[in-house]
C-alpha positions as CSV (number, residue, x, y, z in Angstrom):
1,M,-12.9,-25.2,-50.7
2,A,-14.4,-25.0,-47.5
3,T,-14.9,-21.4,-46.3
4,K,-15.0,-20.7,-42.3
5,V,-17.8,-19.2,-41.4
6,I,-17.0,-17.2,-37.7
7,P,-20.8,-17.5,-35.2
8,N,-21.3,-13.7,-34.5
9,S,-21.3,-14.4,-30.6
10,L,-17.2,-15.1,-31.5
11,N,-17.0,-12.6,-33.9
12,Y,-15.0,-10.1,-31.4
13,S,-13.5,-7.8,-34.8
14,D,-17.4,-6.8,-34.8
15,I,-18.1,-5.9,-31.1
16,K,-17.2,-3.0,-28.6
17,P,-15.8,-4.1,-25.5
18,E,-18.3,-2.8,-22.7
19,S,-17.2,-0.9,-20.5
20,I,-17.8,0.6,-16.6
21,D,-17.0,4.6,-15.7
22,T,-14.2,4.8,-13.0
23,D,-13.2,7.7,-11.2
24,I,-9.7,7.4,-8.8
25,K,-10.2,10.0,-5.6
26,L,-7.1,11.3,-4.5
27,S,-7.4,12.5,-0.7
28,K,-4.4,14.0,1.6
29,F,-4.6,13.7,4.9
30,I,-2.6,16.8,7.1
31,P,-1.9,15.2,10.5
32,T,-3.5,17.8,13.0
33,S,-1.1,17.2,16.0
34,T,2.7,15.4,15.5
35,I,3.9,12.4,17.4
36,T,7.7,12.4,19.0
37,G,9.4,9.8,20.8
38,A,7.8,7.1,19.8
39,R,10.0,3.9,20.6
40,P,9.7,-0.2,19.6
41,G,6.1,-1.0,20.5
42,D,4.5,2.3,20.2
43,M,1.2,2.6,19.0
44,I,0.3,5.3,16.4
45,K,-2.6,5.6,15.1
46,F,-3.4,7.7,11.1
47,M,-7.8,8.8,12.0
48,L,-8.6,9.4,8.5
49,T,-12.1,10.2,7.8
50,G,-13.9,9.6,3.7
51,Q,-14.8,6.7,1.9
52,G,-13.3,4.2,-0.1
53,F,-10.4,2.4,0.3
54,F,-6.1,2.7,1.5
55,D,-3.7,1.5,-0.6
56,P,-0.6,1.6,1.5
57,Y,1.0,1.2,-1.5
58,S,0.2,4.3,-3.0
59,A,-0.2,6.1,0.9
60,Y,2.6,8.5,2.1
61,F,4.3,9.3,5.1
62,K,6.1,11.0,6.0
63,F,8.8,11.0,9.0
64,T,12.2,12.0,9.7
65,V,13.8,8.7,11.9
66,E,17.2,9.5,14.6
67,T,19.5,6.7,15.0
68,P,21.4,7.9,18.2
69,N,23.4,4.1,19.1
70,L,25.1,4.6,15.4
71,L,28.5,4.6,15.6
72,E,30.6,7.0,13.2
73,G,30.8,6.2,9.7
74,E,27.8,2.9,10.6
75,V,25.3,2.2,8.2
76,R,21.8,0.8,8.7
77,T,19.8,0.2,5.5
78,L,16.1,-0.6,5.4
79,D,14.4,-3.6,3.7
80,R,13.7,-1.9,0.3
81,S,10.7,0.5,2.1
82,A,9.5,2.0,4.7
83,H,7.3,-0.6,5.0
84,S,9.7,-1.6,7.8
85,F,8.9,0.8,10.8
86,I,5.5,-1.0,10.8
87,Q,5.2,-4.0,12.4
88,R,0.8,-4.4,12.5
89,I,-2.0,-3.2,10.5
90,I,-4.7,-2.1,11.3
91,I,-7.8,-0.7,9.6
92,R,-11.7,0.1,10.7
93,S,-14.5,1.8,9.5
94,Q,-16.7,3.3,12.2
95,G,-15.3,1.1,15.3
96,V,-16.0,-2.1,13.0
97,E,-12.1,-3.8,12.4
98,L,-11.9,-4.8,8.6
99,E,-8.3,-6.1,8.6
100,R,-5.9,-7.0,10.6
101,I,-2.2,-7.6,9.7
102,E,0.7,-9.0,11.2
103,N,4.3,-8.8,10.6
104,Y,4.0,-6.2,8.1
105,D,7.1,-5.0,7.5
106,I,7.8,-9.1,7.0
107,I,4.9,-9.1,4.1
108,A,5.9,-6.3,2.7
109,A,9.4,-7.1,2.1
110,M,8.9,-10.3,0.7
111,I,6.2,-8.6,-2.0
112,N,8.9,-5.5,-2.4
113,D,11.2,-8.6,-3.6
114,I,8.4,-10.3,-5.1
115,I,8.3,-6.7,-7.4
116,Y,11.2,-5.0,-7.7
117,S,14.4,-6.8,-8.9
118,P,17.7,-7.2,-6.9
119,E,19.1,-4.4,-9.0
């Protein structure tokens, strides 16, 4: 019986994997003003300064939604997340538009449906 010889370039048990040092920097931004009375179609801007990327799925916004037209005992349901309140996201850096997502609420709902099970 012939012995199989694996070339060194394919013998992965002897090769150490290459690694790249990475840093994850988390930033917390405290709002300097409060917005009250926002209505559908109003634009709310978040002016963030820093270096790096903005990940909306790792970001947390805290806001209160009042629903004065609800009847007693009536329930309204968000589509799994508060992303339902965001119609459009525009990301700019130094005045240059980097990304524009129209219908962000619909896209976020579809992504949530894909990622999370209905249970």
